[in-house]
C-alpha positions as CSV (number, residue, x, y, z in Angstrom):
1,P,-7.9,-15.9,10.4
2,F,-5.1,-18.0,8.8
3,L,-2.9,-15.0,8.0
4,R,-3.5,-13.4,11.4
5,R,-2.5,-16.7,13.0
6,A,0.6,-16.8,10.8
7,V,1.6,-13.3,12.1
8,E,1.0,-14.5,15.7
9,L,3.2,-17.6,15.2
10,L,5.9,-15.9,13.2
11,P,6.1,-12.3,14.5
12,A,9.4,-11.6,12.8
13,D,8.2,-12.8,9.3
14,A,7.7,-9.8,7.1
15,R,6.0,-11.9,4.3
16,S,3.1,-13.0,6.5
17,R,2.5,-9.3,7.4
18,Y,2.7,-8.3,3.8
19,E,0.2,-11.0,2.7
20,L,-2.1,-9.9,5.6
21,A,-1.9,-6.3,4.4
22,R,-2.9,-7.4,0.8
23,V,-6.0,-9.1,2.1
24,L,-6.9,-6.1,4.3
25,H,-6.4,-3.8,1.2
26,A,-8.9,-5.9,-0.7
27,L,-11.3,-5.7,2.2
28,A,-10.7,-1.9,2.3
29,D,-9.6,-2.2,6.0
30,Y,-7.0,0.5,5.5
31,P,-6.1,1.3,9.1
32,A,-5.3,-2.4,9.9
33,G,-3.7,-2.9,6.5
34,L,-1.5,0.1,7.0
35,A,-0.3,-1.2,10.4
36,A,0.4,-4.6,8.9
37,V,2.4,-3.3,6.0
38,R,4.3,-0.8,8.1
39,E,5.5,-3.7,10.2
40,A,6.4,-5.7,7.1
41,V,8.5,-2.8,5.8
42,R,10.1,-2.4,9.3
43,L,11.1,-6.1,9.2
44,N,12.3,-6.0,5.6
45,P,12.9,-2.5,4.3
46,A,14.5,-3.8,1.1
47,D,11.2,-5.4,-0.1
48,P,9.9,-3.2,-3.0
49,E,6.5,-4.8,-3.0
50,A,5.9,-4.1,0.6
51,R,7.1,-0.5,0.2
52,T,4.7,-0.1,-2.8
53,Y,1.8,-1.4,-0.7
54,L,2.8,1.0,2.1
55,A,2.8,3.9,-0.4
56,D,-0.6,2.9,-1.6
57,F,-2.0,2.6,2.0
58,L,-0.6,6.0,2.8
59,R,-2.2,7.4,-0.3
60,L,-5.5,5.9,0.6
61,T,-5.4,7.2,4.2
62,G,-4.5,10.8,3.1
63,D,-0.8,10.9,3.7
64,G,0.4,12.2,0.3
65,P,4.0,13.1,1.4
66,G,4.5,9.8,3.1
67,S,3.1,8.0,0.1
68,D,5.5,9.9,-2.2
69,A,8.4,9.0,0.0
70,E,7.6,5.3,0.1
71,A,6.8,5.2,-3.6
72,R,10.2,6.7,-4.4
73,A,11.9,4.2,-2.1
74,A,10.1,1.4,-3.9
75,A,11.0,2.8,-7.3
76,R,14.7,2.9,-6.3
77,L,14.5,-0.8,-5.2
78,A,12.5,-1.9,-8.3
79,P,13.0,0.7,-11.1
80,N,11.3,-1.5,-13.7
81,D,8.1,-1.8,-11.7
82,S,5.5,0.7,-12.9
83,R,3.3,0.6,-9.7
84,P,5.4,3.1,-7.6
85,F,5.4,5.5,-10.5
86,S,1.6,5.2,-10.9
87,I,1.2,6.1,-7.2
88,L,3.5,9.1,-7.6
89,A,1.5,10.2,-10.6
90,D,-1.8,9.7,-8.8
91,N,-0.5,11.7,-5.8
92,A,0.6,14.5,-8.2
93,R,-2.9,14.5,-9.8
94,V,-4.6,14.8,-6.4
95,R,-2.3,17.8,-5.6
96,Q,-2.8,19.2,-9.1
97,D,0.9,19.3,-9.3
98,W,1.5,18.7,-13.0
């Protein structure tokens, strides 16, 4: 409830939407989390953490190409972060594209 209220009070705050998406990810509420993190990325497209979460939500909801695109964007923003590369590798494994 706290994070949903933060989003209501601060609709232009990308960080509150990102934090809400993290909680929804942990609760496996992927549709709601995807919506929250999409908005976080729209509000702050230069946030590599939000883009990584978006890539993961897209992967979990079956959008491999979208997941790859967001993981690549996150990797460009944070080339030393292994998480986007792990998502790309997992997507390649699912496609059996080694």
